[in-house]
C-alpha positions in Angstrom: 126.0 170.1 301.0 124.4 170.6 297.9 124.8 173.8 295.5 122.3 173.0 293.4 120.2 176.1 292.5 116.5 175.3 293.5 113.5 176.9 290.8 112.2 179.4 293.1 116.5 181.1 293.3 116.6 180.5 289.6 113.0 183.0 288.9 114.1 185.1 291.7 117.7 185.7 289.7 115.8 185.5 286.0 113.7 188.9 287.4 116.3 190.3 288.9 118.3 190.2 285.4 115.2 191.5 283.9 115.0 194.4 286.2 118.3 195.2 285.9 117.7 195.4 282.0 114.4 197.0 282.5 116.7 200.0 284.1 119.5 199.5 281.8 117.5 200.7 278.6 114.9 203.1 280.8 118.2 204.9 281.5 119.7 204.4 277.4 116.6 206.0 276.5 115.6 209.0 278.9 119.6 209.7 278.3 118.8 209.4 274.1 115.5 212.1 274.2 117.6 214.4 276.4 120.3 214.5 273.9 117.9 214.7 270.9 116.3 217.8 273.1 118.4 219.8 274.6 122.3 217.9 273.9 125.0 216.5 274.9 126.9 219.1 276.4 123.8 220.2 278.4 122.9 216.4 279.2 123.9 215.5 283.2 123.8 212.7 284.7 121.7 213.7 287.4 119.6 215.0 284.9 118.9 211.1 282.8 118.6 209.8 286.5 115.8 212.3 286.6 114.2 211.3 282.8 115.0 207.8 284.1 113.0 207.7 287.2 116.0 205.7 289.2 118.5 207.4 291.8 122.3 208.5 290.9 123.7 205.7 293.1 121.4 203.3 290.4 122.7 205.4 287.2 126.3 204.4 287.8 126.2 201.2 289.4 124.7 200.8 285.1 127.0 203.6 283.7 130.5 204.1 285.9 131.1 207.2 283.5 129.4 209.8 281.0 132.0 207.3 278.7 130.0 204.5 279.1 126.9 205.9 279.0 127.8 208.0 275.4 128.6 204.6 274.3 125.3 202.6 275.1 123.6 205.4 273.4 125.5 205.8 270.3 125.4 201.9 269.8 120.9 201.8 270.4 120.6 205.0 268.5 121.7 203.9 265.9 120.4 199.6 266.3 117.2 202.0 266.2 117.9 203.8 262.9 120.5 202.2 260.9 121.7 203.6 257.9 120.9 203.3 254.4 122.4 199.6 253.0 124.8 199.8 250.6 123.7 196.6 248.7 121.0 199.1 246.7 123.9 201.3 245.3 126.4 198.9 244.7 123.6 197.3 242.5 124.1 200.2 239.9 126.1 200.6 237.7 126.4 204.0 236.6 127.9 206.1 238.6 126.3 208.9 238.5 123.0 207.2 238.8 124.2 205.6 242.3 125.1 208.7 243.6 122.3 210.4 243.5 120.3 207.3 244.7 122.8 207.1 247.5 122.3 211.2 248.3 118.2 210.6 248.2 118.5 208.1 250.6 121.2 209.1 252.7 119.4 212.6 252.5 115.9 211.2 254.1 117.9 209.5 256.7 119.0 212.8 257.5 115.5 214.6 257.4 114.1 212.1 259.5 116.9 211.9 262.5 117.7 215.8 262.2 117.1 216.9 265.9 119.8 214.0 267.6 122.5 214.2 265.0 122.2 218.4 265.0 122.6 218.2 269.1 125.3 215.6 269.2 127.3 217.0 266.0 127.1 220.6 267.5 128.2 219.0 270.9 131.3 217.0 269.3 133.4 219.7 269.2 132.7 220.0 273.2 132.3 216.8 274.7 135.0 214.1 273.8 131.9 211.6 274.0 130.0 212.8 271.6 132.7 212.7 269.8 133.5 209.3 270.1 129.5 208.8 269.5 129.4 209.6 266.1 132.8 208.3 264.9 130.6 205.2 263.9 128.8 207.4 261.7 132.4 209.1 260.4 133.5 205.8 259.5 129.9 204.3 257.8 130.4 208.1 255.6 134.3 207.0 254.6 133.1 203.8 253.6 130.1 205.6 251.5 132.2 207.1 250.0 134.6 204.3 248.5 131.6 202.6 247.7 130.0 205.9 245.3 133.5 206.4 243.7 134.0 202.9 242.3 134.2 202.5 238.6 135.1 206.3 238.4 139.1 204.9 237.4 140.3 208.2 239.8 143.7 208.5 240.1 146.2 211.1 241.6 145.1 214.1 242.5 141.7 214.2 240.0 141.0 211.2 243.0 141.9 213.3 245.8 139.0 215.9 244.8 136.7 212.9 243.4 137.0 211.7 247.1 136.6 215.1 249.0 133.7 216.4 246.8 132.5 212.4 247.6 132.4 213.1 251.7 131.2 217.1 251.6 127.8 215.6 249.5 127.5 213.5 251.7 128.0 215.3 255.0 124.9 216.4 257.8 126.0 219.4 257.3 125.6 220.1 253.1 122.5 218.3 253.8 121.5 220.9 256.6 122.7 223.7 254.3 120.8 223.0 251.1 117.5 221.8 252.9 117.8 225.3 254.9 117.6 227.5 251.9 114.1 225.5 250.9 115.9 222.9 248.6 113.4 219.7 248.9 115.1 216.5 249.3 115.2 215.4 245.6 116.7 218.5 244.2 119.7 218.5 247.2 120.3 215.0 246.0 120.3 217.0 242.3 122.6 219.2 243.1 125.1 217.7 245.2 125.9 214.9 242.7 126.3 217.7 240.2 128.4 218.8 242.4 130.7 216.0 242.3 130.3 215.4 238.5 131.5 218.4 238.4 134.5 218.4 240.4 135.4 214.2 238.7 134.7 216.5 235.0 137.8 219.4 235.9 
């Protein structure tokens, strides 16, 4: 008895796989929309299913847990909204110029992604899955601080102060505080750079 898959069966399998992929993407995008509007802590699986136009059992077939859904949302969102590339920063030898350029680019990124990051970072203190979702961003900022500390020759306590100043300058909350007080992106980058430089010069 032949077990060869017929062309018709191949077509049916491909069509089903395509439909599954589209449903998967629709659910992920629905969850991202809700996270960006009401926030993760107020996003229920029922609300996601309704926004995506699927039944709850279909949602759970794709994402058995909220953690699975959050992970997919995080991966999809950050892939669609990539962070500034380190390559351009590394090409700048002067540490102060490098930092100002980096902050200007990062603050521009925060401007574009403010609604989503505000909600997710707020809810990271309330929802474990939200905290896991922002872990890649925190890792990126830690790596960014290392790139921006290069060439300064800081050691011991001086390096500890430098790294603390850099992480503060790079944080979303610092940008939001400055912009919330009417300070434009370029001036915000200059102010945060001056703070770090003052820390280094102590």
